[in-house]
C-alpha positions in Angstrom: -26.8 5.5 12.7 -23.9 7.9 12.9 -21.9 7.7 9.7 -18.6 7.6 11.6 -19.5 4.1 12.8 -20.0 2.7 9.3 -16.4 1.2 9.0 -16.9 -0.5 12.4 -20.3 -1.9 11.5 -18.8 -3.3 8.3 -15.9 -4.8 10.3 -18.3 -6.4 12.8 -20.4 -7.8 9.9 -17.3 -9.3 8.2 -16.3 -10.9 11.5 -19.7 -12.4 12.1 -20.0 -13.7 8.5 -16.5 -15.2 8.6 -17.3 -17.0 11.9 -20.5 -18.3 10.4 -18.7 -19.4 7.2 -16.1 -21.3 9.2 -18.8 -23.0 11.2 -20.7 -23.9 8.1 -17.5 -25.5 6.7 -17.2 -27.6 9.8 -20.8 -28.8 9.5 -20.5 -29.5 5.8 -17.3 -31.5 5.9 -17.9 -33.1 9.3 -14.4 -32.4 10.5 -12.7 -29.5 12.3 -10.9 -26.8 10.3 -7.2 -27.6 9.6 -4.4 -25.9 11.4 -3.7 -23.8 8.3 -7.3 -22.7 8.0 -7.3 -21.7 11.7 -4.2 -19.7 11.3 -5.6 -17.9 8.3 -8.8 -17.1 10.2 -6.6 -15.7 13.0 -4.8 -13.5 10.5 -8.1 -12.2 9.2 -9.4 -11.5 12.7 -6.1 -9.7 13.5 -6.6 -7.5 10.4 -10.1 -6.6 11.6 -8.8 -5.9 15.1 -6.2 -3.5 13.5 -9.1 -1.6 11.9 -11.0 -1.4 15.2 -7.9 -0.2 17.1 -7.4 2.5 14.4 -11.0 3.7 14.6 -12.0 3.3 18.2 -10.5 4.6 21.4 -7.5 6.8 22.1 -6.0 6.7 18.6 -9.1 8.1 17.0 -9.6 10.7 19.8 -6.0 11.9 19.7 -5.9 11.9 15.9 -7.9 15.2 16.0 -5.2 16.8 18.2 -2.0 15.3 17.0 -0.9 14.8 13.4 1.5 12.0 14.2 -1.3 10.0 15.9 -3.4 10.5 12.9 -0.6 9.1 10.8 -0.5 6.0 13.1 -4.2 5.6 12.3 -3.4 5.7 8.6 -0.5 3.3 8.9 -2.8 0.8 10.6 -5.4 1.1 7.8 -2.8 1.0 4.9 0.0 -1.3 5.9 -1.2 -3.4 8.9 -4.8 -4.4 8.4 -4.7 -5.0 4.6 -1.9 -7.6 4.5 -3.4 -9.5 7.5 -6.8 -9.5 5.8 -5.4 -10.7 2.5 -3.2 -13.3 4.1 -6.3 -14.6 5.9 -7.9 -15.5 2.6 -11.4 -14.8 4.0 -13.3 -14.6 0.7 -14.8 -18.1 0.6 -15.7 -18.0 4.3 -17.5 -14.7 3.8 -19.4 -16.2 0.9 -20.2 -19.6 2.5 -23.1 -18.5 4.8 -25.2 -17.7 1.7 -27.4 -20.7 0.9 -25.8 -22.9 -1.8 -28.6 -22.4 -4.3 -28.3 -18.7 -4.0 -24.5 -18.8 -4.3 -24.8 -20.8 -7.6 -27.4 -18.4 -9.0 -25.2 -15.3 -8.1 -22.1 -17.0 -9.4 -23.8 -17.8 -12.8 -25.1 -14.2 -13.0 -21.7 -12.7 -12.3 -20.0 -15.0 -14.8 -22.5 -15.1 -17.7 -25.2 -12.4 -17.4 -24.9 -9.9 -20.3 -26.2 -7.2 -18.0 -23.3 -7.6 -15.7 -20.7 -7.6 -18.5 -19.7 -4.0 -17.6 -19.2 -5.1 -14.0 -16.9 -7.9 -15.1 -14.9 -5.6 -17.3 -14.5 -3.1 -14.5 -13.4 -5.9 -12.1 -10.8 -7.1 -14.6 -9.5 -3.6 -15.1 -9.3 -2.9 -11.3 -7.4 -6.2 -10.9 -4.5 -5.0 -13.1 -1.4 -4.4 -11.0 -0.8 -1.0 -12.7 -4.3 0.2 -12.0 -4.2 -1.0 -8.4 -0.8 0.7 -7.9 -2.2 4.0 -9.4 -5.3 3.9 -7.2 -3.3 3.2 -4.1 -0.7 6.0 -4.8 -3.3 8.6 -5.9 -5.4 7.8 -2.8 -2.5 8.2 -0.5 -1.2 11.4 -2.0 -4.5 13.0 -2.7 -5.8 12.7 0.8 -2.6 14.3 2.1 -3.1 17.5 0.1 -3.7 20.1 2.8 -7.2 21.1 1.6 -8.4 17.5 1.4 -6.8 16.6 4.7 -8.4 19.5 6.5 -11.8 18.8 4.9 -11.6 15.2 6.2 -10.9 16.4 9.7 -13.9 18.8 9.6 -16.4 16.5 7.9 -17.3 13.1 9.4 -18.6 11.9 6.0 -15.4 12.8 4.2 -13.3 11.3 7.0 -15.2 8.0 6.6 -14.5 8.1 2.8 -10.8 8.7 3.5 -10.5 5.8 5.9 -12.4 3.5 3.5 -10.2 4.6 0.6 -7.1 3.6 2.6 -8.4 0.3 3.6 -9.9 -0.8 0.2 -6.9 0.4 -1.9 -4.6 -1.2 0.7 -6.3 -4.6 0.4 -6.2 -4.2 -3.4 -2.5 -3.5 -3.3 -1.6 -6.4 -1.0 -3.8 -8.8 -3.0 -1.4 -8.2 -5.9 1.5 -9.7 -4.0 0.0 -12.2 -1.5 -1.7 -15.3 -2.7 -5.4 -15.1 -1.6 -7.6 -17.5 -3.6 -9.9 -17.1 -5.5 -8.1 -13.8 -6.3 -5.5 -14.4 -8.9 -1.9 -13.3 -8.6 -0.6 -11.6 -11.8 3.0 -10.9 -10.6 5.7 -13.5 -10.6 9.4 -14.0 -9.8 10.9 -10.8 -8.6 8.0 -8.6 -9.6 6.1 -8.7 -6.3 9.2 -7.4 -4.5 9.7 -4.6 -7.0 6.0 -3.7 -6.9 6.1 -3.3 -3.1 9.3 -1.3 -3.3 7.6 1.1 -5.7 4.6 1.4 -3.3 7.0 2.0 -0.4 8.8 4.8 -2.3 5.5 6.7 -2.7 5.1 6.7 1.0 8.7 7.7 1.5 8.3 10.7 -0.9 5.3 11.9 1.0 7.1 11.5 4.4 10.1 13.5 3.1 7.9 16.3 2.0 6.4 16.4 5.5 9.7 16.1 7.2 11.5 18.9 5.4 8.7 21.4 5.2 9.7 24.6 6.9 6.2 25.4 8.1 3.1 23.4 9.2 1.2 22.3 6.1 -2.2 21.6 7.6 -4.2 24.6 9.0 -6.4 22.4 11.3 -3.3 21.3 13.2 -1.4 24.5 12.9 -4.2 26.6 14.4 -4.7 24.4 17.5 -4.3 26.4 20.7 -2.4 23.6 22.4 -1.4 20.0 21.8 -0.9 17.0 24.2 2.8 17.1 25.2 3.1 20.7 24.4 4.9 20.1 21.1 4.8 22.6 18.2 2.8 22.1 15.1 6.0 21.7 13.1 7.4 19.1 15.4 4.1 17.3 15.3 4.3 17.2 11.5 7.9 15.9 11.6 6.9 13.2 14.0 4.1 12.2 11.6 6.7 12.0 8.8 8.8 9.7 10.9 5.8 7.5 11.6 5.1 7.1 7.9 8.8 6.6 7.0 9.7 4.0 9.6 6.6 2.1 11.1 4.8 2.7 7.9 7.4 0.7 6.0 7.9 -2.2 8.4 5.3 -4.6 6.8 6.4 -3.7 3.3 10.1 -4.2 4.2 9.3 -7.6 5.7 7.4 -8.7 2.6 10.2 -7.5 0.3 12.9 -9.4 2.2 10.8 -12.6 2.3 9.8 -12.2 -1.4 13.5 -11.7 -2.5 14.6 -14.6 -0.4 12.1 -16.9 -2.0 12.9 -15.6 -5.5 16.6 -16.1 -5.0 15.9 -19.6 -3.7 13.7 -20.4 -6.7 16.3 -19.0 -9.1 19.1 -21.1 -7.4 16.9 -24.2 -7.6 16.3 -23.6 -11.3 20.0 -23.1 -11.9 20.9 -26.4 -10.1 18.2 -28.2 -12.1 19.6 -26.7 -15.4 23.1 -27.8 -14.5 21.9 -31.3 -13.5 20.1 -31.6 -16.9 23.2 -30.5 -18.8 25.4 -33.0 -16.9 22.9 -35.8 -17.7 22.9 -34.9 -21.4 26.7 -34.9 -21.4 26.8 -38.2 -19.7 24.3 -39.6 -22.1 26.3 -38.4 -25.1 29.3 -40.3 -23.8 
């Protein structure tokens, strides 16, 4: 097996397990999945499709020749596939194909086994919003250091690790702001919007560095004899910055707008309820 196919194999396995889990749910309950469950399944499958589009076909081929296409690949893995996967809430369906007896045994071991206590502590630490944000930011910035970026382009194994880092940390980040049981949300009120704004600023900072650099920063692209379209290495780099700055911010911007809208509506509702209670107390005093 070629290592470069590992993400696609994992994606295919996730798709198959989820389909089997959904089918198992229908057999156990004796009724078809609800409209909400079907929409969530479609969201999960759309997320997996985004991974496949990023890693197979023209995008993956052109990514070795054009920096801006490589950035499209990264945007798909960071800000398109992860929110769709998290919104799909696939975790129980992925777990359901395991026989019930084995599921119970695994669950008891994960929850109570002293040997797995370090794993539980690590999981709790990784679930903290600050830790997740740090891992996402460090992963994004570190892989765009010229030496690391060029190494990923020259080594299939390193490139696979890079892609998996983007996808995993992206899922971790979006799971902090989108409800995806049994994962627990730790941010409330306006915090999810602020959290995503901070994540978007990290990407903006990187894109501005790329946009205003006066020379190509990545030797692999700078030393290419020619590029599709005949563009220069510096223009290619500036286009990549634009991809990160604009398309790379779309899903985050949409989430921020929706999150702020809901928070303002919730705040307004709480204020109306407070006024109503105060009026009732005044009327009662009379």
